[in-house]
C-alpha angles and dihedrals in degrees: 000000000000128000124197128202120188132202135178131041125114137137129319140162121254110283092029130117137239135177129217124195131190126192119201125204134180122040097010092168090064093062110109094177134007122193151105137293128182135210137193122193113286095011129099116250111268132204115255102175140325144181119231127217091261090055097255117138132220127200130181115235097251093064102036111125092016106058127052124195125197138173124207127241093259086054092225099105130058123189129196117199110196118197132178091020118200131204089251089062088070106119145108108278120211128196111227133195119195106208128204123183120171091334094312116121130208139142147222132211134207122230096264131255124222119230116187123184112189141137 
């Protein structure tokens, strides 16, 4: 099993920056991808960015050039640096681990971190 604990987030004015961090514990080797989703009320959670087991990174178009995701050497922490934040980035951000064990897939979620961008 994998457990995820998030930190960071908060409130910032448009154009500002925030950082989210997520620490994974448990069966780290089973994590196929570690990253961030976000959700606004009434809308399904959507991928923001993640790091795959081979180290490759994926970003959705609406954050490319503004957000940077990284994973540490121990592969148990993922950090999302969010620059040039816009009001539409306001959401609850969730750390997500995609887990693969012997061909069986599951997932784990963090507790959620609020990001509010407002003037």
